[in-house]
C-alpha positions, -999 to +999 in steps of 0.1 A: +000+000+000+016+033-011+013+066+008-015+080-013-038+049-007-028+049+030-038+086+033-071+080+016-079+051+039-069+070+070-091+099+058-121+077+053-116+061+088-113+096+104-144+108+086-163+077+097-152+082+133-162+119+132-196+111+117-202+084+143-192+107+172-214+134+158-243+111+156-238+099+192-235+135+204-267+146+186-285+115+199-274+122+234-284+158+233-318+149+217-325+123+244-315+147+272-338+174+258-367+149+256-360+137+292-360+173+304-393+180+285-408+148+300-398+158+335-412+193+332-445+182+319-446+150+341-449+128+310-425+099+310-427+075+281-459+055+278-475+074+306-511+087+306-524+122+311-557+140+312-569+167+288-599+183+305-622+200+280-644+229+287-675+240+268-683+271+249-703+294+272-728+301+244-726+269+224-749+244+242-720+221+252-699+227+222-662+234+224-650+267+210-627+264+180-598+283+198-601+258+226-599+230+200-567+245+186-553+247+221-561+210+227-545+201+194-513+219+203-512+202+237-519+168+220-488+173+198-467+181+229-480+149+246-471+129+215-436+144+215-431+130+250-442+095+239-472+098+263-509+092+258-538+115+264-573+108+277-598+135+268-625+141+294-653+166+298-649+191+326-680+178+343-670+142+343-634+145+356-642+135+391-608+125+405-580+140+424-547+153+409-511+142+412-513+106+399-514+118+362-505+150+345-535+171+338-540+199+313-572+219+322-584+244+296-610+272+300-622+296+326-644+287+356-675+298+339-672+271+313-651+245+332-662+232+366-629+214+370-611+247+366-634+263+392-625+236+417-588+240+410-590+277+415-609+273+448-586+247+463-552+256+447-553+293+440-574+310+467-559+344+458-576+344+424-612+354+418-629+356+384-662+373+377-683+347+359-716+366+362-736+372+330-743+408+337-728+432+313-704+458+326-667+467+329-660+440+354-675+411+334-649+383+332-625+404+352-596+388+370-588+396+406-554+385+417-547+395+453-557+432+454-552+438+417-580+437+391-576+430+354-605+438+332-614+424+298-612+446+267-624+421+240-601+420+210-577+446+225-564+435+259-573+401+273-558+381+302-550+345+309-535+326+338-509+299+329-501+278+359-480+247+367-490+233+401-479+202+420-490+187+453-455+174+462-421+162+448-435+129+435-468+142+423-475+148+386-483+185+377-516+200+367-514+228+341-541+254+341-549+275+310-575+298+324-584+328+301-610+355+298-618+343+263-612+311+243-586+328+222-565+335+253-565+298+262-549+291+228-525+320+234-515+304+267-509+270+251-486+286+225-467+305+251-462+273+270-449+255+239-425+282+230-412+290+265-412+258+284-374+255+284-370+290+299-397+282+324-380+250+334-347+268+339-363+294+361-388+273+381-371+238+378-400+214+382-418+235+408-451+254+408-456+287+391-485+310+382-481+335+353-504+363+343-503+369+306-519+396+285-529+389+249-524+420+228-548+430+200-562+395+193-586+409+167-556+417+145-529+392+156-549+363+170-532+344+198-497+352+188-488+384+206-485+377+243-470+398+270-460+386+304-477+408+330-459+390+359-452+360+380-481+360+405-474+327+422-473+339+458-502+362+454-524+336+437-516+309+463-524+332+493-559+340+504-576+371+490-572+401+512-603+407+534-627+433+520-628+465+541-657+466+564-682+495+558-679+522+584-708+531+606-714+566+617-726+572+652-760+587+654-770+610+681 
């Protein structure tokens, strides 16, 4: 074997080794990313989770199309984690939380399961579900702050990851003032879960998001109002008592 042939053979061997090492490195990084994703969402391979579906408040039990889009995006996430989803209606999901990951979509006015979660897990949140028209219709109260709904212009949604303990599976709440804000929350979660995982690890958090000009931009333009975890998990401040004037 002359020098030229030897150099060609050595070059081929080196290229093969480099390609193999590159494939191993890419596979390792991909698997590590999947494991982190599975850990954050509580979705190990072949596990099961719940997708709790709400109803359209004006649709006789129908699901709003934006909520359907949110569920489809969440279903794609679940598939990426090699897990399986069970879709249940909000009024038939009569079980605790922690055994399986849960994604609960919709406000308390259209989702009884969400209303129960807010009452037991987020006592510092109050949502006006009354049908009466007015500036406070569908308004959020988080602690002492109030966030009103301006349809199509400024709308709010709570995005929460809550756990009952270190070994419990999380429940994700996507609780918006309108259906389009639920879809906005699902997209925000998909796009930012790695950043959220770095900041919160696998712990609980409650984020208040604002959807900007949805009538023009749909669910795509979302602003983080703030991390309201502590406020949402603490009881609401007591309302001031009315003063009584002494009569004489």
